[in-house]
N, C-alpha and C positions, 0 to 999 in steps of 0.2 A: 390368737392361735396362728400359727402359720399354715398357709394353704396352696398349695400348687396352683395357678391359674385355671387348669384345666377342671379342676375338683371344683373350686369357687365357681366358676361360671356357670356348672352343673347344679351347684346347690342354690343358685340365684334363680336359675331357669325351673326350678322344682324338679330337676331329672334328679338328683342326688339328695335323697332324704335321710341318709347317714354317712357322719364321716367318722371313719377308721383311725383306732389308735393303738399302739402296743402297750402304752402305759397312760392311766387316767388320772384325772384329777384326784387329789386328798380330801380338798374343801369342797363344800357344796357349790356348784357352779349353775345358773340358771341363765346366764346370757352369754355367749361367744363374740367377740369381735373379730372378725376375719381379717387377718394380714396376709394379703396375696402376696406370694414370694416373686422371687425375680423371672422376667424382667419387669413386671409391675410396681412390686415395691412399694405397695400402698397400701392402707387401710379402706377396703371396698364395700364393707358392710358389715351386717351383724345378724345372728340368729338366736332363737331361744333353743334352750335344752329341755326336749319332752321327758326324758329317761335315757339311762344309759345300759345297755346290754351287755353282758360279760356272759362269754360263751367259749367253747373249746372253738378252735378256728374254723374247722370244718362245720359245726354245727351253727357257727355266727354267719358262715357265707350261705348256707342254706334257709337261714332266716331272713337275710336281708338282699339276697342276692336280684330281685327284681327291682329295687331301688337305689342298689348299692351306688350305681355312679362310675362303676370301674370294673374292669374286665378281670374275670375269675385269674388269669395268670398273675396278673399286677397284685391281685387282692392275695394271692397265696407267697407269692413273692415276696411282699412286704412284711406278712407275719412267718416268714421262715424263720425257724427256731423258736417259736412262741406256741405254747401249749394251750393259751388262753389269749383272746383277743377283745376288743372293746368297741362297740359302735356307740357314738352319740346321735340320739335320734333327734333329727333336725325340725324345728317347729317354727313357722312365721320370719322365713328368712327374708331380709331387707336387705337391698343392693343401694349402696348411697349413690346420690345422683351426681357427687363430686367425691371422687375417692381422697381421704385424708393421709396426711405425712404421718406417719407412726411418733416419729422423735417429736416434732412440733404438737402434735395434737394430745398425747400422751405421756411424754417425756422420756419414753423407752425405747431401746434398740428391739430389733426383730427376734425373737424367740427361735431356738431350733425345733421346738413345737409348741410349746405355751407358756404363758406366765399369767399370773394373777394381776388383776388391775382393782 
């Protein structure tokens, strides 16, 4: 899953306990590999998916804002035009000691949002 550097860092520090998405997985996903976008462009770690919350965007913010790791303005800008939003509940985030190259390690290119491995 592609995640911006500031949000990936907040996940690994334990400050961001939810990863928000406009679209969610169609398959069951238990673990997310974190690809940190530019300028890092590396796989920096992983986390377990505890569960996925699906709510109207305003209700999603009310439920998650204490540990969202994102400002309200950015949250609502991201979800603009969406009636429903998704929050992946993060459990057991692990930051790798040495970030990995996505192409070399997994043989894939960086996804716009996510891809299945």
